[in-house]
PDB file as gemmi writes it, atoms N, CA and C in Angstrom:
CRYST1    1.000    1.000    1.000  90.00  90.00  90.00 P 1                      
ATOM      1  N   MET A   1    -138.396   3.805 -54.284  1.00  0.00           N  
ATOM      2  CA  MET A   1    -139.008   4.858 -53.507  1.00  0.00           C  
ATOM      3  C   MET A   1    -137.984   5.988 -53.340  1.00  0.00           C  
ATOM      4  N   GLN A   2    -138.301   7.151 -53.872  1.00  0.00           N  
ATOM      5  CA  GLN A   2    -137.416   8.313 -53.794  1.00  0.00           C  
ATOM      6  C   GLN A   2    -137.613   9.012 -52.451  1.00  0.00           C  
ATOM      7  N   PRO A   3    -136.563   9.110 -51.610  1.00  0.00           N  
ATOM      8  CA  PRO A   3    -136.732   9.739 -50.299  1.00  0.00           C  
ATOM      9  C   PRO A   3    -136.892  11.256 -50.403  1.00  0.00           C  
ATOM     10  N   ASP A   4    -137.508  11.836 -49.370  1.00  0.00           N  
ATOM     11  CA  ASP A   4    -137.682  13.279 -49.282  1.00  0.00           C  
ATOM     12  C   ASP A   4    -136.572  13.939 -48.480  1.00  0.00           C  
ATOM     13  N   ILE A   5    -136.073  13.227 -47.461  1.00  0.00           N  
ATOM     14  CA  ILE A   5    -135.009  13.778 -46.625  1.00  0.00           C  
ATOM     15  C   ILE A   5    -133.993  12.699 -46.267  1.00  0.00           C  
ATOM     16  N   LEU A   6    -132.873  13.158 -45.739  1.00  0.00           N  
ATOM     17  CA  LEU A   6    -131.865  12.295 -45.141  1.00  0.00           C  
ATOM     18  C   LEU A   6    -131.719  12.777 -43.703  1.00  0.00           C  
ATOM     19  N   ALA A   7    -131.713  11.854 -42.740  1.00  0.00           N  
ATOM     20  CA  ALA A   7    -131.670  12.238 -41.329  1.00  0.00           C  
ATOM     21  C   ALA A   7    -130.759  11.301 -40.542  1.00  0.00           C  
ATOM     22  N   ASP A   8    -130.147  11.849 -39.511  1.00  0.00           N  
ATOM     23  CA  ASP A   8    -129.387  11.046 -38.564  1.00  0.00           C  
ATOM     24  C   ASP A   8    -130.367  10.570 -37.498  1.00  0.00           C  
ATOM     25  N   ILE A   9    -130.474   9.250 -37.323  1.00  0.00           N  
ATOM     26  CA  ILE A   9    -131.440   8.647 -36.406  1.00  0.00           C  
ATOM     27  C   ILE A   9    -130.699   7.869 -35.322  1.00  0.00           C  
ATOM     28  N   GLN A  10    -131.142   8.021 -34.085  1.00  0.00           N  
ATOM     29  CA  GLN A  10    -130.641   7.232 -32.958  1.00  0.00           C  
ATOM     30  C   GLN A  10    -131.827   6.501 -32.340  1.00  0.00           C  
ATOM     31  N   PHE A  11    -131.868   5.178 -32.522  1.00  0.00           N  
ATOM     32  CA  PHE A  11    -132.926   4.376 -31.907  1.00  0.00           C  
ATOM     33  C   PHE A  11    -132.612   4.188 -30.428  1.00  0.00           C  
ATOM     34  N   TYR A  12    -133.651   4.287 -29.588  1.00  0.00           N  
ATOM     35  CA  TYR A  12    -133.484   4.075 -28.160  1.00  0.00           C  
ATOM     36  C   TYR A  12    -133.263   2.597 -27.872  1.00  0.00           C  
ATOM     37  N   GLN A  13    -132.502   2.319 -26.826  1.00  0.00           N  
ATOM     38  CA  GLN A  13    -132.341   0.957 -26.337  1.00  0.00           C  
ATOM     39  C   GLN A  13    -133.704   0.453 -25.859  1.00  0.00           C  
ATOM     40  N   THR A  14    -133.948  -0.831 -25.909  1.00  0.00           N  
ATOM     41  CA  THR A  14    -135.197  -1.411 -25.428  1.00  0.00           C  
ATOM     42  C   THR A  14    -135.439  -1.024 -23.967  1.00  0.00           C  
ATOM     43  N   LYS A  15    -134.412  -1.078 -23.144  1.00  0.00           N  
ATOM     44  CA  LYS A  15    -134.545  -0.761 -21.715  1.00  0.00           C  
ATOM     45  C   LYS A  15    -134.897   0.704 -21.478  1.00  0.00           C  
ATOM     46  N   ASP A  16    -134.668   1.557 -22.489  1.00  0.00           N  
ATOM     47  CA  ASP A  16    -134.979   2.985 -22.394  1.00  0.00           C  
ATOM     48  C   ASP A  16    -136.275   3.344 -23.114  1.00  0.00           C  
ATOM     49  N   GLY A  17    -137.090   2.331 -23.431  1.00  0.00           N  
ATOM     50  CA  GLY A  17    -138.375   2.570 -24.075  1.00  0.00           C  
ATOM     51  C   GLY A  17    -138.384   2.334 -25.574  1.00  0.00           C  
ATOM     52  N   GLY A  18    -137.284   1.850 -26.125  1.00  0.00           N  
ATOM     53  CA  GLY A  18    -137.207   1.603 -27.562  1.00  0.00           C  
ATOM     54  C   GLY A  18    -137.930   0.332 -27.985  1.00  0.00           C  
ATOM     55  N   ARG A  19    -137.800   0.023 -29.254  1.00  0.00           N  
ATOM     56  CA  ARG A  19    -138.424  -1.184 -29.811  1.00  0.00           C  
ATOM     57  C   ARG A  19    -137.901  -2.448 -29.134  1.00  0.00           C  
ATOM     58  N   GLN A  20    -138.682  -3.517 -29.246  1.00  0.00           N  
ATOM     59  CA  GLN A  20    -138.292  -4.811 -28.680  1.00  0.00           C  
ATOM     60  C   GLN A  20    -137.310  -5.553 -29.584  1.00  0.00           C  
ATOM     61  N   GLY A  21    -137.285  -5.187 -30.871  1.00  0.00           N  
ATOM     62  CA  GLY A  21    -136.413  -5.871 -31.811  1.00  0.00           C  
ATOM     63  C   GLY A  21    -136.102  -4.957 -32.988  1.00  0.00           C  
ATOM     64  N   PRO A  22    -135.394  -5.474 -33.969  1.00  0.00           N  
ATOM     65  CA  PRO A  22    -134.997  -4.652 -35.108  1.00  0.00           C  
ATOM     66  C   PRO A  22    -136.164  -4.295 -36.034  1.00  0.00           C  
ATOM     67  N   THR A  23    -135.941  -3.289 -36.834  1.00  0.00           N  
ATOM     68  CA  THR A  23    -136.901  -2.912 -37.877  1.00  0.00           C  
ATOM     69  C   THR A  23    -136.855  -3.962 -38.982  1.00  0.00           C  
ATOM     70  N   PRO A  24    -137.831  -3.954 -39.885  1.00  0.00           N  
ATOM     71  CA  PRO A  24    -137.699  -4.777 -41.086  1.00  0.00           C  
ATOM     72  C   PRO A  24    -136.472  -4.306 -41.888  1.00  0.00           C  
ATOM     73  N   PRO A  25    -135.918  -5.160 -42.740  1.00  0.00           N  
ATOM     74  CA  PRO A  25    -134.685  -4.804 -43.441  1.00  0.00           C  
ATOM     75  C   PRO A  25    -134.855  -3.879 -44.649  1.00  0.00           C  
ATOM     76  N   ASP A  26    -136.071  -3.714 -45.154  1.00  0.00           N  
ATOM     77  CA  ASP A  26    -136.237  -2.932 -46.384  1.00  0.00           C  
ATOM     78  C   ASP A  26    -136.871  -1.563 -46.154  1.00  0.00           C  
ATOM     79  N   LYS A  27    -137.936  -1.497 -45.363  1.00  0.00           N  
ATOM     80  CA  LYS A  27    -138.580  -0.222 -45.038  1.00  0.00           C  
ATOM     81  C   LYS A  27    -139.314  -0.367 -43.722  1.00  0.00           C  
ATOM     82  N   PHE A  28    -139.462   0.761 -43.047  1.00  0.00           N  
ATOM     83  CA  PHE A  28    -140.130   0.751 -41.746  1.00  0.00           C  
ATOM     84  C   PHE A  28    -141.056   1.953 -41.680  1.00  0.00           C  
ATOM     85  N   GLY A  29    -142.350   1.704 -41.514  1.00  0.00           N  
ATOM     86  CA  GLY A  29    -143.331   2.767 -41.416  1.00  0.00           C  
ATOM     87  C   GLY A  29    -143.597   3.137 -39.970  1.00  0.00           C  
ATOM     88  N   CYS A  30    -143.602   4.434 -39.708  1.00  0.00           N  
ATOM     89  CA  CYS A  30    -143.896   4.930 -38.369  1.00  0.00           C  
ATOM     90  C   CYS A  30    -144.327   6.395 -38.500  1.00  0.00           C  
ATOM     91  N   LEU A  31    -144.512   7.040 -37.378  1.00  0.00           N  
ATOM     92  CA  LEU A  31    -144.837   8.457 -37.387  1.00  0.00           C  
ATOM     93  C   LEU A  31    -143.602   9.262 -37.008  1.00  0.00           C  
ATOM     94  N   LEU A  32    -143.452  10.406 -37.646  1.00  0.00           N  
ATOM     95  CA  LEU A  32    -142.409  11.353 -37.285  1.00  0.00           C  
ATOM     96  C   LEU A  32    -143.087  12.463 -36.495  1.00  0.00           C  
ATOM     97  N   GLU A  33    -142.624  12.676 -35.275  1.00  0.00           N  
ATOM     98  CA  GLU A  33    -143.210  13.669 -34.381  1.00  0.00           C  
ATOM     99  C   GLU A  33    -142.315  14.907 -34.350  1.00  0.00           C  
ATOM    100  N   ILE A  34    -142.914  16.043 -34.643  1.00  0.00           N  
ATOM    101  CA  ILE A  34    -142.175  17.296 -34.602  1.00  0.00           C  
ATOM    102  C   ILE A  34    -143.080  18.367 -34.012  1.00  0.00           C  
ATOM    103  N   SER A  35    -142.648  18.971 -32.935  1.00  0.00           N  
ATOM    104  CA  SER A  35    -143.406  20.031 -32.253  1.00  0.00           C  
ATOM    105  C   SER A  35    -144.846  19.620 -31.953  1.00  0.00           C  
ATOM    106  N   GLY A  36    -145.039  18.382 -31.504  1.00  0.00           N  
ATOM    107  CA  GLY A  36    -146.365  17.910 -31.124  1.00  0.00           C  
ATOM    108  C   GLY A  36    -147.270  17.514 -32.277  1.00  0.00           C  
ATOM    109  N   LYS A  37    -146.763  17.541 -33.502  1.00  0.00           N  
ATOM    110  CA  LYS A  37    -147.531  17.106 -34.670  1.00  0.00           C  
ATOM    111  C   LYS A  37    -146.907  15.825 -35.209  1.00  0.00           C  
ATOM    112  N   TYR A  38    -147.757  14.990 -35.824  1.00  0.00           N  
ATOM    113  CA  TYR A  38    -147.312  13.684 -36.296  1.00  0.00           C  
ATOM    114  C   TYR A  38    -147.514  13.564 -37.801  1.00  0.00           C  
ATOM    115  N   TYR A  39    -146.516  12.979 -38.478  1.00  0.00           N  
ATOM    116  CA  TYR A  39    -146.532  12.823 -39.931  1.00  0.00           C  
ATOM    117  C   TYR A  39    -146.162  11.389 -40.283  1.00  0.00           C  
ATOM    118  N   ASP A  40    -146.914  10.785 -41.186  1.00  0.00           N  
ATOM    119  CA  ASP A  40    -146.651   9.426 -41.625  1.00  0.00           C  
ATOM    120  C   ASP A  40    -145.387   9.392 -42.472  1.00  0.00           C  
ATOM    121  N   CYS A  41    -144.465   8.486 -42.149  1.00  0.00           N  
ATOM    122  CA  CYS A  41    -143.224   8.392 -42.916  1.00  0.00           C  
ATOM    123  C   CYS A  41    -142.792   6.943 -43.071  1.00  0.00           C  
ATOM    124  N   ARG A  42    -141.872   6.731 -43.986  1.00  0.00           N  
ATOM    125  CA  ARG A  42    -141.252   5.431 -44.218  1.00  0.00           C  
ATOM    126  C   ARG A  42    -139.744   5.617 -44.192  1.00  0.00           C  
ATOM    127  N   LEU A  43    -139.067   4.859 -43.353  1.00  0.00           N  
ATOM    128  CA  LEU A  43    -137.618   4.827 -43.385  1.00  0.00           C  
ATOM    129  C   LEU A  43    -137.234   3.878 -44.517  1.00  0.00           C  
ATOM    130  N   VAL A  44    -136.441   4.351 -45.445  1.00  0.00           N  
ATOM    131  CA  VAL A  44    -136.037   3.568 -46.613  1.00  0.00           C  
ATOM    132  C   VAL A  44    -134.740   2.839 -46.242  1.00  0.00           C  
ATOM    133  N   LEU A  45    -134.866   1.559 -45.952  1.00  0.00           N  
ATOM    134  CA  LEU A  45    -133.749   0.799 -45.391  1.00  0.00           C  
ATOM    135  C   LEU A  45    -133.150  -0.228 -46.343  1.00  0.00           C  
ATOM    136  N   ASP A  46    -133.584  -0.253 -47.593  1.00  0.00           N  
ATOM    137  CA  ASP A  46    -133.129  -1.304 -48.505  1.00  0.00           C  
ATOM    138  C   ASP A  46    -131.614  -1.316 -48.704  1.00  0.00           C  
ATOM    139  N   LYS A  47    -130.928  -0.182 -48.542  1.00  0.00           N  
ATOM    140  CA  LYS A  47    -129.466  -0.149 -48.694  1.00  0.00           C  
ATOM    141  C   LYS A  47    -128.756  -0.156 -47.342  1.00  0.00           C  
ATOM    142  N   ILE A  48    -129.533  -0.062 -46.256  1.00  0.00           N  
ATOM    143  CA  ILE A  48    -128.968  -0.007 -44.908  1.00  0.00           C  
ATOM    144  C   ILE A  48    -129.185  -1.325 -44.176  1.00  0.00           C  
ATOM    145  N   GLY A  49    -130.383  -1.884 -44.324  1.00  0.00           N  
ATOM    146  CA  GLY A  49    -130.747  -3.100 -43.613  1.00  0.00           C  
ATOM    147  C   GLY A  49    -131.475  -2.782 -42.326  1.00  0.00           C  
ATOM    148  N   ALA A  50    -131.810  -3.813 -41.589  1.00  0.00           N  
ATOM    149  CA  ALA A  50    -132.551  -3.670 -40.334  1.00  0.00           C  
ATOM    150  C   ALA A  50    -131.741  -2.851 -39.334  1.00  0.00           C  
ATOM    151  N   LEU A  51    -132.462  -2.041 -38.545  1.00  0.00           N  
ATOM    152  CA  LEU A  51    -131.838  -1.253 -37.484  1.00  0.00           C  
ATOM    153  C   LEU A  51    -132.339  -1.757 -36.144  1.00  0.00           C  
ATOM    154  N   SER A  52    -131.428  -2.021 -35.239  1.00  0.00           N  
ATOM    155  CA  SER A  52    -131.750  -2.584 -33.934  1.00  0.00           C  
ATOM    156  C   SER A  52    -131.844  -1.511 -32.867  1.00  0.00           C  
ATOM    157  N   PRO A  53    -132.522  -1.804 -31.757  1.00  0.00           N  
ATOM    158  CA  PRO A  53    -132.559  -0.866 -30.643  1.00  0.00           C  
ATOM    159  C   PRO A  53    -131.135  -0.483 -30.229  1.00  0.00           C  
ATOM    160  N   GLY A  54    -130.928   0.813 -29.998  1.00  0.00           N  
ATOM    161  CA  GLY A  54    -129.615   1.313 -29.617  1.00  0.00           C  
ATOM    162  C   GLY A  54    -128.727   1.697 -30.786  1.00  0.00           C  
ATOM    163  N   GLN A  55    -129.126   1.336 -31.980  1.00  0.00           N  
ATOM    164  CA  GLN A  55    -128.313   1.605 -33.162  1.00  0.00           C  
ATOM    165  C   GLN A  55    -128.602   3.002 -33.708  1.00  0.00           C  
ATOM    166  N   SER A  56    -127.589   3.593 -34.325  1.00  0.00           N  
ATOM    167  CA  SER A  56    -127.771   4.867 -35.017  1.00  0.00           C  
ATOM    168  C   SER A  56    -127.345   4.712 -36.467  1.00  0.00           C  
ATOM    169  N   ALA A  57    -127.952   5.533 -37.332  1.00  0.00           N  
ATOM    170  CA  ALA A  57    -127.652   5.468 -38.765  1.00  0.00           C  
ATOM    171  C   ALA A  57    -128.136   6.739 -39.443  1.00  0.00           C  
ATOM    172  N   THR A  58    -127.585   7.018 -40.595  1.00  0.00           N  
ATOM    173  CA  THR A  58    -128.089   8.076 -41.461  1.00  0.00           C  
ATOM    174  C   THR A  58    -129.053   7.403 -42.421  1.00  0.00           C  
ATOM    175  N   VAL A  59    -130.324   7.859 -42.384  1.00  0.00           N  
ATOM    176  CA  VAL A  59    -131.411   7.134 -43.035  1.00  0.00           C  
ATOM    177  C   VAL A  59    -132.201   8.029 -43.983  1.00  0.00           C  
ATOM    178  N   PRO A  60    -132.463   7.577 -45.219  1.00  0.00           N  
ATOM    179  CA  PRO A  60    -133.398   8.288 -46.095  1.00  0.00           C  
ATOM    180  C   PRO A  60    -134.829   8.071 -45.599  1.00  0.00           C  
ATOM    181  N   ILE A  61    -135.649   9.128 -45.667  1.00  0.00           N  
ATOM    182  CA  ILE A  61    -137.032   9.053 -45.200  1.00  0.00           C  
ATOM    183  C   ILE A  61    -137.961   9.598 -46.273  1.00  0.00           C  
ATOM    184  N   LYS A  62    -139.065   8.890 -46.487  1.00  0.00           N  
ATOM    185  CA  LYS A  62    -140.110   9.280 -47.428  1.00  0.00           C  
ATOM    186  C   LYS A  62    -141.366   9.620 -46.637  1.00  0.00           C  
ATOM    187  N   PHE A  63    -142.034  10.732 -46.975  1.00  0.00           N  
ATOM    188  CA  PHE A  63    -143.272  11.135 -46.305  1.00  0.00           C  
ATOM    189  C   PHE A  63    -144.478  10.855 -47.182  1.00  0.00           C  
ATOM    190  N   LEU A  64    -145.597  10.517 -46.552  1.00  0.00           N  
ATOM    191  CA  LEU A  64    -146.846  10.342 -47.271  1.00  0.00           C  
ATOM    192  C   LEU A  64    -147.281  11.686 -47.858  1.00  0.00           C  
ATOM    193  N   SER A  65    -147.121  12.757 -47.084  1.00  0.00           N  
ATOM    194  CA  SER A  65    -147.471  14.123 -47.522  1.00  0.00           C  
ATOM    195  C   SER A  65    -146.299  15.060 -47.235  1.00  0.00           C  
ATOM    196  N   PRO A  66    -145.282  15.055 -48.094  1.00  0.00           N  
ATOM    197  CA  PRO A  66    -144.090  15.864 -47.816  1.00  0.00           C  
ATOM    198  C   PRO A  66    -144.378  17.351 -47.661  1.00  0.00           C  
ATOM    199  N   GLU A  67    -145.351  17.864 -48.401  1.00  0.00           N  
ATOM    200  CA  GLU A  67    -145.652  19.295 -48.327  1.00  0.00           C  
ATOM    201  C   GLU A  67    -146.094  19.719 -46.928  1.00  0.00           C  
ATOM    202  N   ALA A  68    -146.611  18.774 -46.144  1.00  0.00           N  
ATOM    203  CA  ALA A  68    -147.094  19.079 -44.804  1.00  0.00           C  
ATOM    204  C   ALA A  68    -145.969  19.186 -43.781  1.00  0.00           C  
ATOM    205  N   VAL A  69    -144.836  18.546 -44.037  1.00  0.00           N  
ATOM    206  CA  VAL A  69    -143.784  18.469 -43.018  1.00  0.00           C  
ATOM    207  C   VAL A  69    -142.471  19.161 -43.387  1.00  0.00           C  
ATOM    208  N   LEU A  70    -142.146  19.260 -44.658  1.00  0.00           N  
ATOM    209  CA  LEU A  70    -140.819  19.755 -45.042  1.00  0.00           C  
ATOM    210  C   LEU A  70    -140.542  21.173 -44.574  1.00  0.00           C  
ATOM    211  N   GLU A  71    -141.509  22.058 -44.681  1.00  0.00           N  
ATOM    212  CA  GLU A  71    -141.291  23.446 -44.244  1.00  0.00           C  
ATOM    213  C   GLU A  71    -141.039  23.488 -42.734  1.00  0.00           C  
ATOM    214  N   GLN A  72    -141.767  22.675 -41.992  1.00  0.00           N  
ATOM    215  CA  GLN A  72    -141.574  22.632 -40.539  1.00  0.00           C  
ATOM    216  C   GLN A  72    -140.183  22.116 -40.178  1.00  0.00           C  
ATOM    217  N   LEU A  73    -139.687  21.121 -40.911  1.00  0.00           N  
ATOM    218  CA  LEU A  73    -138.356  20.578 -40.644  1.00  0.00           C  
ATOM    219  C   LEU A  73    -137.252  21.608 -40.876  1.00  0.00           C  
ATOM    220  N   LYS A  74    -137.477  22.543 -41.783  1.00  0.00           N  
ATOM    221  CA  LYS A  74    -136.479  23.592 -42.025  1.00  0.00           C  
ATOM    222  C   LYS A  74    -136.278  24.451 -40.779  1.00  0.00           C  
ATOM    223  N   PHE A  75    -137.343  24.652 -40.002  1.00  0.00           N  
ATOM    224  CA  PHE A  75    -137.277  25.509 -38.820  1.00  0.00           C  
ATOM    225  C   PHE A  75    -137.029  24.723 -37.535  1.00  0.00           C  
ATOM    226  N   THR A  76    -137.425  23.466 -37.519  1.00  0.00           N  
ATOM    227  CA  THR A  76    -137.250  22.604 -36.350  1.00  0.00           C  
ATOM    228  C   THR A  76    -136.666  21.278 -36.833  1.00  0.00           C  
ATOM    229  N   PRO A  77    -135.344  21.214 -36.995  1.00  0.00           N  
ATOM    230  CA  PRO A  77    -134.743  20.019 -37.600  1.00  0.00           C  
ATOM    231  C   PRO A  77    -134.671  18.796 -36.686  1.00  0.00           C  
ATOM    232  N   GLN A  78    -134.951  18.939 -35.385  1.00  0.00           N  
ATOM    233  CA  GLN A  78    -134.945  17.794 -34.480  1.00  0.00           C  
ATOM    234  C   GLN A  78    -136.354  17.205 -34.410  1.00  0.00           C  
ATOM    235  N   PHE A  79    -136.426  15.890 -34.306  1.00  0.00           N  
ATOM    236  CA  PHE A  79    -137.721  15.209 -34.263  1.00  0.00           C  
ATOM    237  C   PHE A  79    -137.582  13.890 -33.528  1.00  0.00           C  
ATOM    238  N   HIS A  80    -138.711  13.233 -33.311  1.00  0.00           N  
ATOM    239  CA  HIS A  80    -138.756  11.889 -32.735  1.00  0.00           C  
ATOM    240  C   HIS A  80    -139.489  10.966 -33.701  1.00  0.00           C  
ATOM    241  N   LEU A  81    -139.179   9.700 -33.625  1.00  0.00           N  
ATOM    242  CA  LEU A  81    -139.948   8.678 -34.335  1.00  0.00           C  
ATOM    243  C   LEU A  81    -140.865   8.016 -33.323  1.00  0.00           C  
ATOM    244  N   TRP A  82    -142.089   7.767 -33.750  1.00  0.00           N  
ATOM    245  CA  TRP A  82    -143.150   7.281 -32.871  1.00  0.00           C  
ATOM    246  C   TRP A  82    -143.732   5.988 -33.439  1.00  0.00           C  
ATOM    247  N   ASP A  83    -143.810   4.963 -32.597  1.00  0.00           N  
ATOM    248  CA  ASP A  83    -144.446   3.700 -32.966  1.00  0.00           C  
ATOM    249  C   ASP A  83    -145.187   3.197 -31.726  1.00  0.00           C  
ATOM    250  N   GLY A  84    -146.265   3.928 -31.365  1.00  0.00           N  
ATOM    251  CA  GLY A  84    -146.986   3.657 -30.137  1.00  0.00           C  
ATOM    252  C   GLY A  84    -146.363   4.358 -28.942  1.00  0.00           C  
ATOM    253  N   LYS A  85    -145.120   4.760 -29.094  1.00  0.00           N  
ATOM    254  CA  LYS A  85    -144.343   5.512 -28.104  1.00  0.00           C  
ATOM    255  C   LYS A  85    -143.114   6.052 -28.841  1.00  0.00           C  
ATOM    256  N   ARG A  86    -142.391   6.938 -28.218  1.00  0.00           N  
ATOM    257  CA  ARG A  86    -141.153   7.426 -28.830  1.00  0.00           C  
ATOM    258  C   ARG A  86    -140.131   6.298 -28.859  1.00  0.00           C  
ATOM    259  N   ILE A  87    -139.612   6.022 -30.064  1.00  0.00           N  
ATOM    260  CA  ILE A  87    -138.659   4.920 -30.210  1.00  0.00           C  
ATOM    261  C   ILE A  87    -137.286   5.387 -30.676  1.00  0.00           C  
ATOM    262  N   ALA A  88    -137.209   6.653 -31.126  1.00  0.00           N  
ATOM    263  CA  ALA A  88    -135.939   7.154 -31.653  1.00  0.00           C  
ATOM    264  C   ALA A  88    -135.999   8.673 -31.715  1.00  0.00           C  
ATOM    265  N   GLU A  89    -134.822   9.271 -31.816  1.00  0.00           N  
ATOM    266  CA  GLU A  89    -134.753  10.703 -32.072  1.00  0.00           C  
ATOM    267  C   GLU A  89    -133.905  10.911 -33.315  1.00  0.00           C  
ATOM    268  N   GLY A  90    -134.162  12.020 -33.974  1.00  0.00           N  
ATOM    269  CA  GLY A  90    -133.453  12.265 -35.202  1.00  0.00           C  
ATOM    270  C   GLY A  90    -133.204  13.736 -35.445  1.00  0.00           C  
ATOM    271  N   LYS A  91    -132.353  13.984 -36.428  1.00  0.00           N  
ATOM    272  CA  LYS A  91    -132.033  15.339 -36.829  1.00  0.00           C  
ATOM    273  C   LYS A  91    -131.906  15.379 -38.347  1.00  0.00           C  
ATOM    274  N   LEU A  92    -132.566  16.351 -38.934  1.00  0.00           N  
ATOM    275  CA  LEU A  92    -132.518  16.548 -40.380  1.00  0.00           C  
ATOM    276  C   LEU A  92    -131.090  16.791 -40.833  1.00  0.00           C  
ATOM    277  N   LYS A  93    -130.698  16.112 -41.885  1.00  0.00           N  
ATOM    278  CA  LYS A  93    -129.367  16.304 -42.459  1.00  0.00           C  
ATOM    279  C   LYS A  93    -129.467  16.971 -43.836  1.00  0.00           C  
ATOM    280  N   GLU A  94    -130.466  16.551 -44.641  1.00  0.00           N  
ATOM    281  CA  GLU A  94    -130.600  17.078 -46.006  1.00  0.00           C  
ATOM    282  C   GLU A  94    -132.040  16.924 -46.481  1.00  0.00           C  
ATOM    283  N   ILE A  95    -132.527  17.907 -47.237  1.00  0.00           N  
ATOM    284  CA  ILE A  95    -133.827  17.823 -47.890  1.00  0.00           C  
ATOM    285  C   ILE A  95    -133.572  17.601 -49.376  1.00  0.00           C  
ATOM    286  N   PHE A  96    -134.224  16.595 -49.962  1.00  0.00           N  
ATOM    287  CA  PHE A  96    -134.030  16.264 -51.370  1.00  0.00           C  
ATOM    288  C   PHE A  96    -135.023  16.957 -52.286  1.00  0.00           C  
ATOM    289  N   VAL A  97    -136.213  17.295 -51.783  1.00  0.00           N  
ATOM    290  CA  VAL A  97    -137.226  17.932 -52.602  1.00  0.00           C  
ATOM    291  C   VAL A  97    -137.466  19.340 -52.070  1.00  0.00           C  
ATOM    292  N   THR A  98    -138.020  20.186 -52.905  1.00  0.00           N  
ATOM    293  CA  THR A  98    -138.287  21.558 -52.456  1.00  0.00           C  
ATOM    294  C   THR A  98    -139.780  21.803 -52.396  1.00  0.00           C  
TER     295      THR A  98                                                      
END                                                                             
């Protein structure tokens, strides 16, 4: 799976509203929230492994519809990850596709 972006992600601690446990070790599907809009994404974790609540990492991300979100990320590089609630915050580091 070829990622669309690279982002610095900080998962919230469970006590602060984060996940109850770690992500799967290979990929994790969730929504990326930016300026009140939501986009389907996959965190590509096969080279990173599972991420636990409270952990931070630089993570490749793949979008279901990259054309819908990439332009917005150029202007608003901060975002949240959503899985029924906000579970992490992130910041765009690099865009791989144009």
